[in-house]
N, C-alpha and C positions, 0 to 999 in steps of 0.2 A: 546165458549171455557168454560167447565165445570171447568177446572182447575183454582186451584189459581194462580192469576199474579204473574210471577218471572220477575221482570225488572232490565234490567242493564241500568246504566246510565252512558254516556261517553260525557266528558267538552272538548272541543277545546280548544286550544291556539291560534290557527289562526298565529302561529307566534307571534308578538306583538299586532295584530288587537284587540284581547279580552283580552290575557293575559297583555296586556300593560296595560290596564284598570279596568279589573275584576278580584280579588282574586281567582283564578281557585282551588286552594287548599280549602279554605274554602268553595266556593261552593258544590266542591266535597265532603266534610266532612259533610256537610248539607244535601246534597242527600243521603247519606249513611242511614241516619236516616229515612228518609221516608217510608212511609208503600210500601208494597210489593216490594222495592229495596233491591237487593239480593247483588250486587256487582255496585260499583262506582270507575272510572277513568277519570284520564286527561291523554292529549296526545297533543305535539306539532301540529301536523296535523294531524288530524282525519281521513280526507279524503285521505291520502296518504296509498301506500301499507300496511305499518308497522300497521298504525291506522285500517286499515280495516283487518289486519288478527287478531289483538289484540279482536276485535269486535267478529268476527267468533269463537276463541278460546274459548272466555267467554260464547257464546251462548253453545256451547257443554259442557263446562266443569262445569256452572253452572247451565245447563237446562233452558235456558232464555226461555220464551216464549214472552216477550215483550221486546222492546229496545228503551230508549231516549236518542236521540243526543242534545245537547246543544253544537249549533256551529252559522254557519252564516245563510242565508235564507233559507227554503225550497227548494224554487225556482232555487236555485242554485245546490245543492247537495241531496235533498231527494232522485231522482230518484240512486245516488250514493249507498247511505245507504240502502235501500230497496234492491239493490241488492245484497247486501253484505249478506242481512237477509235470503234472499232467497237461495245465495249459501249455507249457513250455515242450510239451513233446516227449516227455518221458514219463515213463511207468510209473505209476503212484506208489507204487511198493518198493520202491527203489529210494525210498526218504527213509533215513534213520534219525533217531531224535536222543539225543544225551538230556537229561534232566538235569540242569546246574543251579534250579532253582529250589523247589521244594526239596531234591537230593542232597543239594550242598549250600548254597547261601545261606539260605534262610536257617539252615540248622548249624552252620558255621561263621554266624555273624560274629563271635566274639574272636574269631582267629583266623583274619583275611589269608595270610598265609597258608595255611593249612586248605582253607576253601579253594584259593587258586591251585594247589598241586591235585586235591581231588578233582577239579573241574579239568585238569589234563590228564588226569587218570578216566574219567568218564567219556572225554571226546575220545581218547585212544581207543578204548574199549567198543566205541560207538562207529570208530573208522574202521575197526578190525571186520565188525558184525556188517558193515555197509559193503565191505568187498565179497562178502558170500550171500549178500541178495539176490533174489531170482525173479524176474517180471512174473507177475500174477495176473490172472485174469479175473473179473466181477462175473459172479454165477448168479443169477435169478432161481430164488428159491420159492415155490409156494407158500403163502402168508393167511394165516387163518385170521379169517375177518370177522371176529370176536374178540370183547374183552372182559375182563373180569375186575370188578371192583369188591375191594377187601374192606366191608365197614359199611353200615346202614345208618350212619349219622347223617345230618344236614349235608356235609361234605361229600360223603359216598353217595348220596342219593343225588345233589346237582349232579355230580358227576357221570352217574349212571344215566340220568335223563338226557342230558346235553349230548353224550354219545347214542342213546336210542334215539332221538331226535334227529341226527345225523344219519342215522340209516344201519347203524351197527348193532348186532346181537349182543346182550351183554346179561352178565351172570353177576348177581348181587349177592354177596353173601355176608350175613351178620349171625354173631355168634347167640345174641340174645334171640327170646322168643318174638319180639318183635322190632322193627327198624324205628327207627325217629331218634337213638341217640340221647345227648344230654338235652337236645333244644325241646324236646316233649316236655320235661322236666320243667322248663322256665312258664312263666306266667307272661311276663312283657318282656320287650327286647329295647335296649338303648339305641341310641337315643330318641327315637321316634314313639316310644312306649306302646308299638304294636303288638297286639296278642300274638304270643309266640306260636300258639295252637292254629291260630286262623292261618298263618303263614306256612307251618311245617305241614299239617294233616291234607291239605290237596295235594300235595308232592307227594305223602305216603300214598295217597289212593293212585295217584297217577303213576306212581311205581308198580303197584299191583296191577294196574290192568292194562300196562302197555305192554303192546305185543310183543316188542325186541326185548324186553326185560323178562329173565327167570330168576324169580327171586327166593332165594335159600335162606329161610330163618332158622334160627335153633342149629345152626351149623359151623362147622370151623373149618378151615384150610390146614391140612396136615400135612401136605408134602408137594412139592413143584419139580419138576424137569423140565430141561429143554432150553431155548435160549429164544429171542425177540423172535416173532412171528410164529413159533409153535412152542409153546408152554403146555405142558402135559400136568396139570393141577389134580390133586386128592382131595375132594370135601367129603368131612366126616360128617355126617346128618344124623343130629342124635334122636332118639324118640321121643315124641312129645305125648306118646300115649292116648293122643286124641287127634282121629282125622278131619284134618282140615276142610276138606272139599263136603263133609257130612256135618260139621259143626256150626250150629245155627247159634252161636254166642247166646243162649236163652238164659244163662245162669243157673238153670236147676242145678246143676251139679255142684258148684259152689257152693249154694244154698244147704245142700244135704250133706256137704265135708264136715266131719264134725273137727278137722283140725286148722287151728290158727297160729300164724306165724310172722315176725314183721315183715312190713312189705318194704321191698328194698327200692321200689320205685319214689315212694314216700321217706324214703333216707330211715327208715325205721320207724316212723311216727304215726303209723297206723297199722292194720293188722289186714293178712289176704288170708286164702284157705290153700290148702294144698294143692288145688286144682284152682286155675285161676288167667285172668287175661292180664296183662302187665297194666294196661291204663284203658280210658274207655275207648279211645281212640287207634288201638292198636292195628296194625298191620303186619300179618292177616288177623281178622279179628275172630280169632280162634283160640279156644282152653288150651291149657298145656298144663301137665300134670308132674309137679315136682317131687320126683320120686324119692327123693332123699326127707322129705317130711312127711309122705305119705303114710299112712300106719301099715303100709305094707300089702302087694300085688302078688309076692312069692313067699310063703304062702300067702292066698289071696284073705285078707283079714278085714276088709271092709265093705268093698263093693257098693259102696252108698252111692258114688257119683254115676256108675253103670246104672245101679237101678232104675236111677231116674231120667236117664239119657232115653228122652224117644228117638232121637234121631240115630240111635245105637253107634256114634260117634267115638265111645270109649273103646278102645284097643290096648289093652293090659300086653299085648304078645311082640308089641312092638318092639326091634332091636334097632342098634345103631347101624348104618351103611354107609358103605365108601361109593362115592360118586365120581368117575373121574371126566373131568371136562378139558376141551383143548379150545386154548385161546392165542389170539397174538400180541397180548398187550396185558399188562395188570398194573394196577392203580390201587396205591393201598391208604386205605382211609379210617385208621383204626383208632381213630380219636383219643380220648384222655381219660385219666382219672383224677379226679381231686384228691388233693393233700390231706394226709389224715394228722389231725393235730394231737392225738393222744401221746405221743411221743414227744410231746413239748409241755412237759409238766408245769409249767409258770402258767399256761393258761386255764388249766383246770378243768380241759375237757374231758367228758367221760365220767368226772367225777362230781362236777357241780352241774345239776338238771338244766340251769337256764344258760348255761354257756354253750351257743348252737353254731353250728357251720353255717356258712353263706347260701348253700345248697338246700340246707334244713330250713332254713327260713325262708328261700324259695318256695319250697312247697306249701308252707305255712299260709303264703301269700297269695298262692294260686286258688283261685276259685275252686278248682276241681280237686283241690289237694284236700289232706286229712281234717281241716279244720273250715273248710269252705269258704277259705280266703280270711279268716278271722287269725291275727297274729296272736298268739297266746303263750302264755308261760309253761312250760312243760310240767313245773313242781307245782304249780296250783291251778291251771286254766284261765288265769286271769291275764287281761291285756295289759302287757308292758307301758310304763309312764316314761321310763327312761332307759333309754336303748343306747349301748354303745358298740360301734363299728370297731374293729383292730385289723389293721391293714396288712398286707406283706406277711400273712402266715403260711410259712415254707416257702418263699419268695424272697428273694433279696437278702439271703442270709448263708453266709459262707460255711456256716455248717449244717445247712439244710440244703436248699437249690438257690443257686448265686444269680440265676436270672432272674428278670421281670416277666410277670404271668401275664399282664397286658391286660387281661379284662377286667382284674378285682378292683381296679379305683372306680371304673364307670359302673358295674353291676353295684358297688356299695350306694353309688351316688343315686342309682335308679331305686334300689330297695329303700333308701332313706326316703326319697319323694314319694314312692308309694305308699310308707307307713304315714306320712306327714297329711297323705291324702285321705287315708282312711281314718286316722287319731291326731286331727290339727293340734291337740293340746300336747301330744306326746313331741319328748326333749331328744334327738338323735345328736349324738356326736359321733366323729367320724374322725380316730387316731391313724395319721397318716405317715408315712417319711416323706415320698413326695407325690402330688396327684400328677398322674402321667393321662391327659387326654389328646390322644393322638391323633383320634380318627375325626371324620367330617361330621362336625355339630357337636362333638363332644366337649371341647372348652365351655360352648354355651350352654350345654346341658347341666354341666358342674357349677358354672355360674348362676344359675338359674335356680340350682338347690339352695344355695347361700341365700340368693337375693330375694325370692320369691317363696320358699317353704321354709326359711329357718333354719336350716340346717347347719350345727357347727362343725368347725372344720380345726383340729389340733394336731399341729407339726409334732411330733413324736412317737417315738417308738415304746409300746408299753413292755413293761417288764415283769408283771405279776397281778393275777388277777386272785382276789380271794374274797370268801363267802362267809355270809354270815349262816349257820346251821340252822338256826332257827327260823328265820324268813327266807334262807334262801336269797337274800337279795346279795348284790356285788359290788365289791370297791375293785375300780381300776386304776392302777399304779404306773404312771409313766414319768415322762421327763419331757416338758414342753421345749423344742430345740430352738424356738424362735426366742422365747426369755431367758431359756437357761436354767429353768427353775423345776423342780419336782411338782407334779400334779397329782390330784388323786378324784375320781369322778365316782359317784355312786350311780349304780346303774340297777336296773330290774331286769335286765335282759343283755346279753353282751352275744354279739355276733363276731365270728374269726372270718375275715375274709382270705379262706384259703385259694390257695394257689394252683394251678395246672401241672399234672405230672404224668409223665409218659405212662399209656394204658399197659396192663399185662398183655393185650394183644398185641401192641405194640413189641414187645419185648420179645412174644413167640414168633411173630411174622418175619421177624428180624433174621432170628435164627435160622427159619424154614429159607427164605430167600439168600440169607446172606449177607443181608444190607448193612451198609455203614452206620454207626451210630455217634453221635456228637458225646462230649462230655456230659451233658445233660441228660442223655439218654433218650433224645428222641432221633428221628430217623435223620440222617444227612442227606442232604443234596450233592449232586455233582458238583456244583458251582455256584455260589450264593449269588451272582450277579449274572452271570451268562447262561446256565442251567438250573435255575431255581426251583424247578420241580421234578428234575430229573434225578433217578440215582446213578450209582457208578456201574448198574447193572443194564443195560439196552433195555429197551421195552418195558421196565418198571418205572413206575412215577408216584410221586407221595401228593396227598391233597389233605386238606385240613390240617388238625393238631396234631397228627401221627408226626407231622414234620418240626413242630413247635407250640407253642402259645399262641393262639389267634385267637379273634374275634369271629362272629358269624360272618360277616362282610368277605373280611380275607379269608375264610375257610370257604368259601364257594367260588371266590375269584379265579 
């Protein structure tokens, strides 16, 4: 631009977010004296319609050819003010923003005078930069009309199906041998007590059959380059040592395999072979060879699975390979891990056989679980008559995770109800800090557990669990915070309601994509209210519990 800069400066109060700590009047007066500044004003909410009209009118009245907005982060409202400039006939790229909220007022609340001086400096720098701005024109670039969904739990499955149904090609990458995530381990879902597998399995099958979805299990994203509309993604495909298209899932290989190791899907409560299908409804429904536990294929030391495979699906020569794909957008649905209570010695988990986590009990209650749905004590295989639940294990604890995991209260109530349905004479006691029944129908579900099923609720944090080494019975020590008295409850089994923690996959993908994380370790959204599923990287979105603790409805919403 050859014309001399004519700059307008607009200082936003942002209610009291800025004006409560920065003297905006002084900043405006300071701005009026800066080079090339023709007009300077302040307004309570510059992003509001009246604030926007004020800017438009000044652009026309004072023939402004550049504007400076001193307000919040440009990541929040820069598009708003660029549109204002464009509507007033000014090139939208002749707008400069000075962040005097996140970078000033919010970090200098304890020193308003310093905040005001810093605001002046930020405005001065923005004005100097604005004087050098040149008009730019938008360029239309081709966009790759395909999406990558990272994570094959219920959130990733739902996202992939929604996109595929809209006509977009989708790559669904899952690090485990099967999609399904944690929901595949559940027996029932609260508050409707629907069969979890009955909801999930049809969606898993639909993913495998949908013409717009390319499913890549046992694979990991290891590199991403590019930008929105044109991401180049490297996917590491780990060798299954079983050819999926040939495998008939007959099970002969597993029967022949001499190796047994704890079954991760059943939380170590059952055994699987070195060659296995993760669970009966797995997708893809093909076996995978666990090389770490195999007797050895280099040099070949067993060969029993290959010898009995009539489909000739075993391939010991499979190697890891990298596949590069191009997509226009990425959805991160890397799920969660459950909190490991081993680090809390007061609960005795890992030392006392009858202290279990809630996910372990979930597998015991599942008809497809290691005991066929029977709740039994690991120590002697007998059904427990007295069961105690300990809430907020790994959650709402400043020494562990300070946040609420949101699902623990309701899944404890759900499991308590299941136990009472199977064993009406069982005594179920739940020690809680606060019962958080936040969802639709949750409060009624909780009340029904008390009224109709006779589940006992005691408000108090458990301090210690001790065991009788001969009987393996347990004593739970706690304080009843309503009565202000210590209590002891004898139990045959104690269930630790473990919280939700960021998954290892979430940590990895945050590093690969350069995503911001909140202090709790979950992935951070661009703005909690205005962009709740966007990340700070254009074209990358969040889904499910990669963002934080959520129940199933919120994960798929």
